[in-house]
N, C-alpha and C positions, 0 to 999 in steps of 0.2 A: 576627574583628573585624567583618567585614561582616555576618555573621549577627546579631550583637548589635545592630548599628546598624539593621538592618531591623526587628528586634523593637521597638527604641525608637521608630522612625518609625511603626510600626503602632500602638503604644500612644498616641503623641501624636495620631495621626489619629482615635483614638476619644475623645480628650479633649473635643471639642465636644459629642458625644452624651452623655458622662458628665456634663458641665456642665448640659446641659438636663435630664437626669434628676434631678440634685441640686436644681436650681431648682424643678422640678415638685414634688419631695418637700417642699421647704422653703416652698413657696408664694411663690416669688420670680419668677414669670413675668410679673408686672405685671397691669395692669387688663385687658388683652386677651391672654391666654396664647396663643391660636391665632395671632394676628399675630406674637407674639414668636417662636414656634417656626418659623413660615413664614419670617420674615426671617432667623433664625439659620441654618436649614438652607440657605436660598438663598445666603447670602453665603459659607458654607463650601463649597457646591458650586462657586461661581465661583473661590474660592481654590484648590481642589484642581485645577480645570481649568487654571488659570494655572500652578500648580506642575508639572503634567504637561507643559504646553507648554514650560516653562523647562528641562526636563531636558536636552534635546539642546543648546541654546545653552550651558548651563553646562558640559556635557561638552566641547564644542568650544573654549570660551574658557579653561577651566582645564586641560584634558587629563586630568581625572579620569574615566576610562572606567567604573569600577564604578557611578557614579551612574545609569547606564542601567538597572540592575537594580531601581531604585525606580520606574521609570516606570509599569509595569503596576499596582503597588500604589496609586500616587497616582491613576491613572486610574480604578481600581475604587472607590476612596473617593469620587471625584468623582461617579460614578454612584450610589453608595450614598446620599450626602447629597442628590443630585438626586432620587432616588426618594423619600426621606423628605420633601423639599420638595413634590414633586408630590402625594404621598399626603396630606400635611397639608392642602393646598388642596382636594383631591378629596373626602376623607372628612370632615375636621373642619370645614372652611369651607363646602363646598358640599353635604355630606351626600348624595352620589351623585345630585344633581338634574341629570340628564343634559341636560335641555332648556336649563337655565341655563348649565351647563358648556360646552356646544357654542356657545351664543350668546356667552359670554365669550371663548372662543378665537377666534371669528370676528370679533368687533366690537372687542375691546380689543387694540390693537397690542402692548402689553407682554406680555400673556398669550400672544398668537399667537407672538411671537418666543421667549418663554421655553419654551413647549410644543415649538416646533420644535427648540430646543437640546436639550431632554430627549430627544426622539425620536432625534436624531442620536447621542446617547450610547449608545443601545441596541445598534446593531451594533458599536460600539467595545467594549462590555462583553462581548458574546457572543463576539467573535472575538479576545479577549485571551489565550486559552490557547495553549499550544505546539501542541496538536492542530490548531487552526484555522490557525495559521501554516503548518503542513505542508500542510494541505488547500488553502489558497489560494495558497501560494507567496509568495515575498518581494515580488514586484511588486504583486500584487493586494492583499496584506495592507497594504502601504504606502499604496496608493491609498485603501483604505477608512479607514485610520487618519489620513489627512489631514483627515478630517471633524472631528477635534478642534479644528482652527483655526476652522472654521465654528461649532463649539460655543462656543469662547471668545468669538468676535464676538457670537454670539446672546446669551450670558450678559451681556456688557457692555451691549449695547443694551437688553436686558430691564431691567437695573438702572438705566440712564439714563432710560428711559421710565416706570419705576415711580414715580419721585419727581416731585414738582411743581417743586422747585427743585434744580438740579444742584449738588452740593457737591464739596469737594475729594476725598472718598472715591471718588465715581464717576469723576472725572477721572483719578485715580491708576490705577484699574483699566483705564480706556480707554488710557492711555499705555502701561501694561505690555503690553497686547495688541498695540498698535501697534508697540512695540519688538520684541516676539517675532516678529510677522509680518514686520516689516522686515528682521530678521536672516535669517530663512529665505529671503526674496526675494533679499537681497543675496548670500547664499551660493549660491543656485541660479543666479543670473546669473553669478557668478564661476566657478562650475563649468562652465557652458556656454561661457564665453569661454576658459577654460583648456583645454578639450577640444581635442585635435588635429583639425584639419579633415580630413574624409574626402573625398578627391578621386576622381573616376571614373577608371578606367584609360584610358590613351591608346589610341585606336583605331589598330590597325595599318593601314597603307595597303594597299589591295587590289593584287594583282599585275596 
């Protein structure tokens, strides 16, 4: 059952790309197709990042442990759409004009933050395999993959700064990130408070 569910999630995750392909074929990308593709791949990147972040809270709140098996897939799809988003801007919008690209990254805050979020996803994607988990060990792997929270924050800030007028959509994504980060912080504090205090052994009196 879980195998079929993973296949279904995989196919659903490809649906946004298939939709873009169909619209491109049918001429339905609008007056500015590059902007449409950039916006679509960007928003799906953010959605998959948030879905990845939501896996652990959903597991803890519902007790459905098998959901953890979807986390890597969702994270890799976030990187996949993030790469498409970045390449659309790099190739189709900027035409590899490196001088202007570097200037945009340095001078436009929303591009700076968005580029930072994409760069943070690279080590997450590289170390997502079982082989890297063995090489790094559980502790170091967990530390590296906490970068996903910074990626989520960067994605929301990028989305907020991108628009001239903040709408309900941007606020919803910001609230979701805030809730997910708040839950992680709450559980971390609760775990620390529940941990038994370690006291130093009493010193024996000298003879």
